[in-house]
Structures are given as C-alpha cells and as structure tokens.
Backbone as CSV, one residue per row, in Angstrom:
resi,resn,N_x,N_y,N_z,CA_x,CA_y,CA_z,C_x,C_y,C_z
1,MET,24.343,-7.238,-24.361,23.090,-7.200,-25.095,22.759,-8.569,-25.697
2,HIS,23.812,-9.268,-26.160,23.610,-10.620,-26.676,24.772,-11.489,-26.210
3,LEU,24.425,-12.592,-25.603,25.442,-13.542,-25.149,25.476,-14.725,-26.106
4,PRO,26.653,-15.129,-26.558,26.740,-16.247,-27.504,26.579,-17.588,-26.786
5,LEU,25.427,-17.772,-26.192,25.131,-18.977,-25.415,23.783,-19.532,-25.856
6,ARG,23.613,-20.826,-25.654,22.332,-21.428,-26.011,21.269,-21.047,-24.972
7,ASP,20.026,-21.193,-25.334,18.912,-20.895,-24.440,18.928,-21.816,-23.228
8,ARG,18.502,-21.289,-22.109,18.289,-22.061,-20.871,19.472,-22.944,-20.486
9,CYS,20.636,-22.330,-20.367,21.834,-23.121,-20.055,22.424,-22.834,-18.668
10,PHE,21.890,-21.845,-17.935,22.442,-21.517,-16.615,21.379,-21.574,-15.530
11,ASN,21.825,-21.943,-14.334,20.942,-21.923,-13.162,20.885,-20.544,-12.530
12,GLY,21.915,-19.729,-12.740,21.952,-18.421,-12.105,22.731,-17.401,-12.919
13,VAL,22.316,-16.141,-12.777,22.996,-15.006,-13.386,23.128,-13.934,-12.313
14,PHE,24.299,-13.315,-12.247,24.557,-12.252,-11.281,24.824,-10.945,-12.015
15,THR,24.192,-9.875,-11.584,24.487,-8.548,-12.126,24.792,-7.625,-10.953
16,PHE,26.047,-7.402,-10.709,26.477,-6.543,-9.606,26.907,-5.195,-10.158
17,ASP,26.134,-4.161,-9.836,26.419,-2.797,-10.296,26.589,-2.741,-11.810
18,VAL,25.632,-3.326,-12.517,25.663,-3.357,-13.974,24.483,-2.601,-14.586
19,LEU,23.265,-2.909,-14.151,22.067,-2.394,-14.816,22.001,-0.876,-14.904
20,GLU,22.530,-0.193,-13.919,22.471,1.275,-13.938,23.335,1.877,-15.045
21,HIS,24.215,1.074,-15.632,25.109,1.549,-16.697,24.601,1.196,-18.096
22,ILE,23.545,0.410,-18.188,23.058,-0.127,-19.461,21.950,0.760,-20.018
23,GLY,22.048,1.093,-21.294,21.019,1.921,-21.927,19.677,1.219,-22.024
24,ASP,19.661,-0.024,-22.505,18.424,-0.778,-22.715,18.334,-1.915,-21.696
25,VAL,17.834,-1.592,-20.527,17.747,-2.558,-19.426,16.817,-3.718,-19.786
26,ASP,15.719,-3.425,-20.458,14.786,-4.489,-20.839,15.468,-5.524,-21.734
27,ARG,16.255,-5.073,-22.658,16.953,-5.991,-23.563,17.927,-6.895,-22.802
28,VAL,18.643,-6.311,-21.855,19.596,-7.093,-21.057,18.865,-8.119,-20.197
29,LEU,17.761,-7.722,-19.572,17.009,-8.661,-18.740,16.370,-9.776,-19.572
30,LYS,15.927,-9.454,-20.769,15.387,-10.496,-21.655,16.478,-11.494,-22.023
31,GLU,17.690,-11.003,-22.221,18.817,-11.892,-22.536,19.165,-12.751,-21.314
32,CYS,19.128,-12.162,-20.132,19.356,-12.945,-18.903,18.296,-14.024,-18.768
33,ARG,17.059,-13.669,-19.035,15.963,-14.634,-18.950,16.148,-15.752,-19.971
34,ARG,16.583,-15.407,-21.167,16.777,-16.392,-22.236,17.792,-17.462,-21.849
35,ILE,18.882,-17.064,-21.196,19.928,-18.044,-20.874,19.683,-18.776,-19.556
36,LEU,18.686,-18.329,-18.786,18.371,-19.007,-17.527,17.477,-20.219,-17.756
37,LYS,17.775,-21.284,-17.037,16.910,-22.462,-17.048,15.585,-22.105,-16.395
38,GLU,14.595,-22.954,-16.597,13.309,-22.775,-15.937,13.537,-22.678,-14.421
39,ARG,12.974,-21.685,-13.796,13.135,-21.390,-12.368,14.571,-20.985,-12.017
40,GLY,15.359,-20.590,-13.019,16.709,-20.085,-12.772,16.654,-18.763,-12.016
41,LYS,17.702,-18.467,-11.289,17.726,-17.283,-10.419,18.584,-16.163,-11.013
42,LEU,18.113,-14.941,-10.811,18.842,-13.742,-11.191,19.050,-12.926,-9.927
43,LEU,20.302,-12.603,-9.629,20.634,-11.776,-8.469,21.065,-10.414,-8.983
44,ILE,20.395,-9.378,-8.508,20.688,-8.008,-8.942,21.146,-7.179,-7.754
45,LEU,22.229,-6.466,-7.959,22.703,-5.480,-6.993,22.869,-4.181,-7.757
46,SER,22.282,-3.114,-7.223,22.347,-1.818,-7.890,22.212,-0.721,-6.830
47,PRO,22.785,0.450,-7.076,22.604,1.546,-6.117,21.128,1.925,-5.994
48,ASN,20.736,2.293,-4.799,19.373,2.738,-4.528,19.356,4.265,-4.572
49,THR,18.615,4.825,-5.502,18.536,6.275,-5.648,18.056,6.949,-4.365
50,LEU,17.178,6.283,-3.629,16.634,6.860,-2.394,17.456,6.500,-1.168
51,GLY,18.531,5.765,-1.356,19.290,5.244,-0.226,20.140,6.271,0.497
52,LEU,20.300,6.003,1.771,21.212,6.786,2.592,22.565,6.094,2.584
53,GLY,23.585,6.843,2.617,24.907,6.238,2.646,25.940,7.199,2.097
54,PHE,27.107,6.665,1.854,28.228,7.487,1.420,28.304,7.620,-0.097
55,TYR,27.492,6.867,-0.802,27.564,6.868,-2.253,26.264,7.386,-2.832
56,ASP,26.339,8.308,-3.761,25.165,8.880,-4.406,25.115,8.404,-5.857
57,SER,24.031,7.771,-6.247,23.878,7.251,-7.606,24.033,8.350,-8.655
58,PHE,23.586,9.551,-8.323,23.657,10.656,-9.285,25.069,11.216,-9.432
59,ALA,25.963,10.863,-8.522,27.336,11.374,-8.590,28.153,10.698,-9.683
60,ASP,27.706,9.546,-10.134,28.432,8.809,-11.162,27.845,9.131,-12.534
61,PRO,28.580,9.836,-13.368,28.049,10.230,-14.678,27.839,9.062,-15.632
62,THR,28.375,7.887,-15.306,28.173,6.723,-16.177,26.848,6.007,-15.907
63,HIS,26.126,6.437,-14.880,24.818,5.839,-14.592,23.772,6.439,-15.529
64,THR,23.178,5.585,-16.339,22.106,6.043,-17.231,20.735,5.825,-16.610
65,HIS,20.683,5.044,-15.534,19.430,4.788,-14.802,19.684,4.956,-13.314
66,HIS,18.646,5.351,-12.612,18.701,5.515,-11.158,17.492,4.776,-10.592
67,PHE,17.755,3.632,-9.971,16.700,2.730,-9.543,16.305,2.913,-8.079
68,THR,15.075,2.526,-7.806,14.565,2.355,-6.448,14.066,0.907,-6.372
69,TRP,13.680,0.472,-5.166,13.133,-0.880,-5.025,11.909,-1.038,-5.933
70,TYR,11.073,0.001,-5.982,9.845,-0.063,-6.776,10.151,-0.182,-8.272
71,THR,11.087,0.615,-8.786,11.364,0.578,-10.220,12.026,-0.737,-10.627
72,ILE,12.888,-1.269,-9.783,13.498,-2.580,-10.074,12.411,-3.655,-10.141
73,LYS,11.511,-3.638,-9.173,10.426,-4.628,-9.152,9.590,-4.527,-10.426
74,LYS,9.226,-3.341,-10.812,8.412,-3.107,-12.004,9.108,-3.634,-13.271
75,ILE,10.394,-3.353,-13.413,11.165,-3.792,-14.573,11.280,-5.318,-14.605
76,LEU,11.523,-5.918,-13.444,11.655,-7.378,-13.386,10.354,-8.075,-13.762
77,LEU,9.241,-7.607,-13.227,7.945,-8.208,-13.539,7.646,-8.079,-15.029
78,ARG,7.949,-6.938,-15.590,7.709,-6.682,-17.011,8.518,-7.625,-17.912
79,ASN,9.645,-8.122,-17.403,10.534,-8.954,-18.205,10.499,-10.437,-17.847
80,GLY,9.436,-10.880,-17.197,9.242,-12.306,-16.974,9.945,-12.884,-15.757
81,PHE,10.153,-12.061,-14.732,10.750,-12.537,-13.486,9.787,-12.305,-12.335
82,LYS,9.916,-13.119,-11.308,9.194,-12.851,-10.062,10.231,-12.735,-8.951
83,ILE,10.021,-11.781,-8.074,10.955,-11.563,-6.969,10.691,-12.608,-5.904
84,ILE,11.761,-13.285,-5.487,11.601,-14.301,-4.447,12.274,-13.892,-3.143
85,ASP,13.163,-12.909,-3.199,13.813,-12.446,-1.964,14.388,-11.055,-2.173
86,ARG,14.316,-10.259,-1.135,14.974,-8.954,-1.084,15.971,-9.025,0.052
87,ILE,17.199,-8.774,-0.252,18.255,-8.976,0.727,18.646,-7.636,1.342
88,PRO,18.487,-7.504,2.650,18.896,-6.250,3.294,20.418,-6.161,3.356
89,LEU,20.940,-5.036,2.947,22.375,-4.799,3.001,22.644,-3.741,4.058
90,HIS,23.489,-4.064,5.007,23.802,-3.158,6.105,25.218,-2.610,5.971
91,LEU,25.656,-2.408,4.744,27.041,-2.019,4.526,27.344,-0.580,4.927
92,HIS,26.471,0.346,4.551,26.798,1.758,4.703,25.787,2.531,5.542
93,ILE,25.170,1.861,6.456,24.146,2.530,7.245,24.407,2.230,8.728
94,THR,24.175,3.189,9.558,24.482,3.002,10.978,23.486,2.053,11.630
95,TRP,23.951,1.317,12.612,23.141,0.267,13.219,21.850,0.746,13.866
96,PRO,21.737,1.948,14.436,20.451,2.309,15.047,19.301,2.372,14.038
97,LEU,19.612,2.636,12.776,18.550,2.718,11.777,17.938,1.366,11.462
98,ARG,18.609,0.295,11.830,18.076,-1.044,11.565,16.851,-1.352,12.411
99,ARG,16.651,-0.600,13.483,15.538,-0.876,14.390,14.220,-0.282,13.906
100,ILE,14.253,0.571,12.911,13.017,1.176,12.424,12.255,0.190,11.552
101,ASN,11.063,0.554,11.186,10.193,-0.267,10.361,10.952,-0.858,9.171
102,LYS,10.805,-2.169,8.934,11.569,-2.857,7.887,11.295,-2.283,6.501
103,LYS,10.058,-1.908,6.228,9.725,-1.353,4.924,10.440,-0.027,4.701
104,ILE,10.453,0.800,5.714,11.137,2.096,5.616,12.635,1.868,5.498
105,PHE,13.170,0.955,6.308,14.604,0.682,6.270,15.026,0.203,4.889
106,ARG,14.244,-0.692,4.286,14.577,-1.189,2.958,14.604,-0.049,1.949
107,ALA,13.643,0.856,2.045,13.544,1.965,1.090,14.764,2.873,1.131
108,ILE,15.400,3.011,2.302,16.521,3.945,2.423,17.888,3.264,2.419
109,GLN,17.921,1.955,2.205,19.211,1.264,2.121,19.973,1.768,0.918
110,GLN,21.264,1.808,1.027,22.099,2.352,-0.032,22.040,1.534,-1.313
111,SER,21.903,0.233,-1.196,21.893,-0.633,-2.382,20.640,-1.481,-2.425
112,ILE,20.237,-1.793,-3.637,19.133,-2.703,-3.881,19.761,-4.073,-4.171
113,CYS,19.317,-5.071,-3.450,19.792,-6.424,-3.704,18.582,-7.335,-3.698
114,THR,18.313,-7.932,-4.830,17.123,-8.765,-4.949,17.434,-10.041,-5.730
115,VAL,16.736,-11.094,-5.335,16.831,-12.370,-6.034,15.490,-12.600,-6.700
116,CYS,15.538,-12.906,-7.989,14.301,-13.193,-8.685,14.446,-14.496,-9.460
117,GLU,13.319,-14.963,-9.939,13.278,-16.261,-10.598,12.618,-16.120,-11.963
118,ARG,13.148,-16.839,-12.917,12.569,-16.876,-14.262,11.224,-17.592,-14.198
119,VAL,10.187,-16.958,-14.725,8.874,-17.601,-14.757,8.426,-17.810,-16.187
C-alpha cells in the first residue's frame, strides 16, 4: 500500500499474480505510479476470469478480485496509465485455438499480461 521510496525512482514495476489479492487495487496502482519515472513501465500478470485453462480464478479463496482484459484496462486508465502492449500467453491453451480470431483468443487466454506506461 505504501513503499518507503522516493517519488519517480524506478523505470519499471512488475506485479505478477498480485493485484487479484489486494483489497484496494486503486491505491496500489497509485503507489506504483508514484514510484515510476515519467514514461516508466508497469507489467501486470493476473488470472483472466474468462480464460480457458487448468486454473480457475474463483477456485482461489484469497482472490478478492477477478479480472478480465476489459476490467484491467479500465482500472489502469483510471489510475494514470496507458496500455502500450498486451502480451499473449500460450501457457495453458492448446495450439489449435491460436488460429482463431486474435481478439477472441486474447479474451479466453488463461492469464492477462499487459505492459502499460505512466502518463
């Protein structure tokens, strides 16, 4: 919630399977933004509630949030970030599904992985 660091001191912040466990996501993202330098990057990895795969976000009782690509985008924009890349993850999905429409494939990927920039 609060990092004992000065403002704008990092080029990048990584959150791997963290945000879904945090009660106040906006507060955490504001803190990430505070410690990022101008145009600093934030990489987020989180389970996709709509994703196909072997892992179900709702199966973990420690998850207080269940994100989709749309909800992550909305939260990031609200907290002063712009999305610069969405990274397709092919970890838990069979290869024939990769041939379908990219938008549909992204929506059903097991994990959300996005790179955004402090604006």
